[in-house]
Structures are given as C-alpha cells and as structure tokens.
C-alpha positions as CSV (number, residue, x, y, z in Angstrom):
1,M,-0.2,0.4,0.0
2,K,1.3,3.2,-0.9
3,L,0.9,6.7,1.5
4,I,-1.6,8.8,0.5
5,R,-1.8,12.9,2.0
6,E,-5.2,15.2,1.0
7,T,-5.8,18.1,2.2
8,V,-8.7,19.9,2.9
9,E,-9.1,23.9,3.4
10,N,-10.9,26.0,5.4
11,V,-11.7,24.9,9.1
12,K,-12.5,26.9,11.8
13,Y,-11.5,27.2,15.4
14,L,-13.8,27.6,18.4
15,T,-12.9,28.1,21.5
16,E,-14.8,25.8,24.5
17,E,-15.3,26.6,28.1
18,S,-15.5,23.7,30.5
19,E,-17.1,22.6,33.9
20,N,-14.1,23.9,36.1
21,G,-14.0,26.7,33.5
22,K,-10.8,26.3,31.5
23,K,-11.3,26.9,28.4
24,H,-10.7,25.1,25.4
25,L,-9.3,25.7,21.7
26,Y,-10.8,23.5,19.0
27,I,-10.5,23.2,15.0
28,E,-13.8,21.9,13.1
29,G,-14.5,21.5,9.7
30,T,-14.7,18.9,7.0
31,F,-12.0,16.0,7.3
32,L,-12.5,14.1,4.4
33,V,-14.1,13.5,1.5
34,G,-15.8,11.2,0.0
35,D,-17.3,10.2,-3.7
36,T,-15.6,12.8,-5.6
37,V,-12.8,13.1,-7.7
38,N,-10.3,15.7,-6.1
39,R,-7.5,17.9,-6.7
40,N,-4.7,14.7,-6.3
41,N,-7.3,13.1,-9.3
42,R,-7.9,10.6,-6.5
43,M,-12.0,9.8,-5.4
44,Y,-13.2,8.0,-2.6
45,K,-16.1,5.9,-2.3
46,M,-18.3,6.8,0.7
47,D,-19.1,2.6,1.3
48,T,-15.0,2.5,1.4
49,L,-14.2,5.8,3.6
50,R,-17.5,4.7,5.8
51,G,-16.2,1.8,6.6
52,E,-12.8,2.7,7.6
53,V,-14.1,5.9,9.4
54,D,-15.8,3.6,11.6
55,R,-12.7,1.8,12.8
56,Y,-10.9,4.5,13.4
57,N,-13.8,5.6,15.6
58,E,-14.0,2.2,17.6
59,E,-10.4,1.6,18.1
60,Y,-8.9,5.9,18.2
61,I,-11.2,8.7,18.6
62,K,-13.2,6.4,21.6
63,T,-10.3,5.2,23.4
64,N,-8.5,8.9,23.3
65,R,-6.0,7.5,20.8
66,A,-6.9,9.5,17.4
67,L,-3.6,12.0,17.5
68,G,-2.2,14.4,14.6
69,E,0.4,16.2,13.7
70,L,1.6,19.9,13.2
71,G,2.6,20.1,9.3
72,H,2.8,16.9,6.6
73,P,4.7,14.0,7.9
74,D,5.7,11.3,4.9
75,T,5.4,8.4,7.6
76,P,1.9,7.0,8.6
77,T,3.0,6.6,12.1
78,I,2.6,9.1,14.4
79,N,5.7,11.1,16.1
80,L,4.1,11.7,19.5
81,E,6.8,14.2,20.0
82,R,5.1,16.5,16.7
83,V,1.5,15.9,18.1
84,S,-1.2,19.4,18.4
85,H,-4.0,17.9,18.8
86,K,-6.1,14.9,19.3
87,I,-9.5,14.0,17.2
88,V,-11.8,14.0,19.1
89,S,-15.6,13.4,16.4
90,L,-15.6,12.5,13.1
91,V,-19.0,12.2,11.8
92,E,-20.6,11.8,8.1
93,D,-22.3,14.9,6.5
94,G,-23.6,14.0,3.1
95,S,-20.6,13.3,1.3
96,T,-18.1,14.4,3.6
97,F,-17.1,13.2,7.2
98,Y,-17.1,16.5,9.9
99,G,-14.3,16.6,12.6
100,K,-13.6,18.4,15.4
101,A,-9.7,18.6,16.9
102,L,-8.9,19.8,20.8
103,I,-5.4,21.7,20.2
104,L,-3.1,19.6,23.1
105,E,-0.7,22.1,25.1
106,T,2.1,20.2,23.5
107,P,5.0,22.5,21.9
108,Y,3.2,21.8,18.2
109,G,-0.1,22.4,20.4
110,Q,1.2,26.0,21.1
111,I,2.7,26.6,18.0
112,V,-0.8,26.3,16.8
113,K,-2.3,28.0,19.1
114,N,-0.3,31.2,18.2
115,F,-0.9,30.4,14.6
116,I,-4.5,30.9,15.1
117,D,-3.7,34.0,17.4
118,N,-2.0,35.6,14.4
119,D,-4.9,35.0,12.1
120,V,-2.3,32.0,10.0
121,S,-4.5,30.7,7.7
122,I,-4.4,26.9,8.1
123,G,-5.9,23.6,7.4
124,V,-5.9,20.2,7.4
125,S,-4.1,17.0,6.1
126,S,-5.7,13.4,6.0
127,R,-3.0,10.1,6.2
128,A,-3.9,7.6,5.3
129,L,-2.7,4.2,3.3
130,G,-4.3,2.7,0.7
131,S,-4.0,0.9,-2.7
132,V,-5.4,2.7,-6.1
133,I,-6.6,2.0,-9.1
134,Q,-6.8,4.1,-12.8
135,T,-10.2,4.2,-13.7
136,K,-11.6,4.8,-17.4
137,E,-12.5,8.1,-16.4
138,G,-8.6,8.7,-15.7
139,Y,-8.7,9.2,-12.0
140,N,-7.1,7.1,-9.4
141,L,-9.7,4.9,-7.2
142,V,-8.9,4.2,-3.5
143,Q,-9.7,0.8,-2.8
144,D,-11.1,-0.6,0.1
145,D,-7.7,-1.8,2.1
146,L,-8.4,2.2,3.2
147,K,-6.2,2.4,6.4
148,L,-6.4,6.2,8.0
149,A,-3.0,6.3,10.0
150,T,-5.0,9.5,11.0
151,A,-7.9,12.0,10.1
152,A,-6.7,15.0,10.6
153,D,-2.6,16.1,10.5
154,I,-2.7,20.1,11.3
155,V,-0.6,22.5,7.8
156,A,-0.6,26.1,7.9
157,D,-1.1,28.0,4.9
158,P,-2.9,25.5,2.7
159,S,-3.8,27.8,-0.3
160,A,-0.2,28.4,-1.0
161,P,1.9,27.1,-3.9
162,G,3.7,23.9,-2.3
163,A,1.3,22.7,0.5
164,F,-1.1,20.4,-1.5
165,V,1.9,17.4,-2.2
166,N,0.7,14.8,-4.8
167,G,0.9,12.6,-1.5
168,I,1.6,9.3,-3.4
169,M,5.6,8.1,-2.0
170,E,6.9,6.1,-5.5
171,N,8.9,4.8,-3.9
172,K,7.7,3.2,-0.3
173,E,5.0,0.5,0.5
174,W,3.8,0.0,4.0
175,M,1.6,-3.0,5.5
176,F,-0.7,-2.8,7.8
177,V,0.0,-5.6,10.1
178,E,-1.0,-6.5,13.6
179,G,-2.7,-3.2,14.2
180,Q,0.7,-0.5,12.8
181,F,2.0,0.7,9.9
182,V,5.6,-1.0,8.2
183,E,7.7,0.4,6.1
184,A,8.5,-2.6,3.5
185,D,11.1,-3.2,1.1
186,F,9.1,-4.6,-2.0
187,D,11.9,-4.5,-4.1
188,R,14.6,-6.2,-2.4
189,A,11.7,-9.0,-0.7
190,K,11.4,-9.8,-4.6
191,K,14.6,-9.7,-5.5
192,E,15.8,-12.0,-2.8
193,I,12.4,-14.3,-3.1
194,K,12.9,-14.4,-7.2
195,R,17.0,-15.9,-6.1
196,A,15.7,-18.5,-4.1
197,S,14.8,-22.5,-5.5
198,K,11.9,-24.1,-5.2
199,Q,13.5,-25.6,-1.7
200,Q,14.9,-22.2,-0.3
201,I,11.1,-20.6,-0.5
202,E,9.7,-21.1,2.2
203,E,12.8,-20.0,4.4
204,V,12.8,-16.9,2.5
205,A,9.5,-15.9,3.1
206,L,9.9,-16.8,6.5
207,K,12.5,-14.5,7.0
208,L,12.0,-12.0,5.2
209,F,8.7,-11.8,7.3
210,E,10.6,-11.6,10.5
211,N,12.1,-8.8,8.9
212,Y,8.8,-7.3,9.1
213,L,7.7,-8.2,12.8
214,R,11.0,-6.5,14.3
215,K,10.2,-3.2,12.7
216,L,7.3,-3.1,15.0
C-alpha cells in the first residue's frame, strides 16, 4: 500500500469552556470527502470511507488515541513528539466527514495556537495507507484496503503553492500488520524470493516476514 495524503481547506476554530472554567481551543470542519474526484485526481467511495471511519472511531477516537501532527509527515506513523491535537469526533455529513479536534498543550499545539492567534490560515490533511487503481475515466480510485493513520494533520497556509502535495510515496510501500504500520522494501523482497530455489522459498519468505515483525 502507498501513503496517501489529502489536504482540505477552510477549517474553523472555536473556544469552549469546561465545567471547571478552563477554556479549550478546537478546530472543526470537513476532514474527509467522498464520491468526489479531488485535486490529487483521486476519489474515495463513501462506502470505503464509511467502513474505515467506523474502524477509526472505534479503535482511536473512542479510546482517546486519535492524534495528529503539525505539518506534512512522510510516514504513516504518528510521531508523539510532534503531536499538536487530538481528534474528538468524526461524523458523516452527506458526502463528507465533519471532524473536530482539540488543540493540546504540547509544544506543537502551542505553535498551532500561536498561528490561530495571529490569523494564520490553517487546514487539515488526512494521512492513510491504501491502494489505488486508475479508472477508464482517468482518475485514481482508492480501494477498500484504506487504513487511516490520522484523519487530520494540521497544515499552515494550505492555499500556498506546494502545500498540496501529491501524497503518494512512489519509492515506498507500507503494510498494516497487527494494527501497526510497517515500512516494506518490496523490491528487495522480490529479488530475494526470485533468487531462491524452490526448496528455499519457504525459508526466505519466513525470514522476510520476521524482518517486518522486528520493525513493529
């Protein structure tokens, strides 16, 4: 599977006061869009998004593990040192999923707060693994193996040239193993399997699998 990133503009922010009087800063807006060919020439079927959002809600949002970073990471793994916010809800609304995220009191969360205080334009960028196939209409259709790493990273000035990246890392492949994202060097694996004799194939395949497990 490839790493896929999609950026959405026009998130808004709000401040809510808790029962103890402490104020919390949130961002909210459209996080994911389905059934529409986007600027990266990709489309996500709503059924595909709905199934994955259900999993993400159960495994991450409801367990308070739905974190996001500031910036455009190039791996599906969440770097805890760069976490800026926690996604607290992701709700279907027509052909989109409307999200809400709490800005945390982390170093990168403080940077986001400073951006907002100074009217810096911010957006959100989803990060996921998935396979795509090109349709006869010319766009790339994301397949049902989609796995969200995060529903929203925060990106500053999303309308600037270059902020919208292609998002598919052509030189890397990833696997989703036992609930975790693992980088896979498929070219090397294919070469090793090709060189192996019929008697060695099982042994080589086992060795490669063990290598992947050690990366977890």
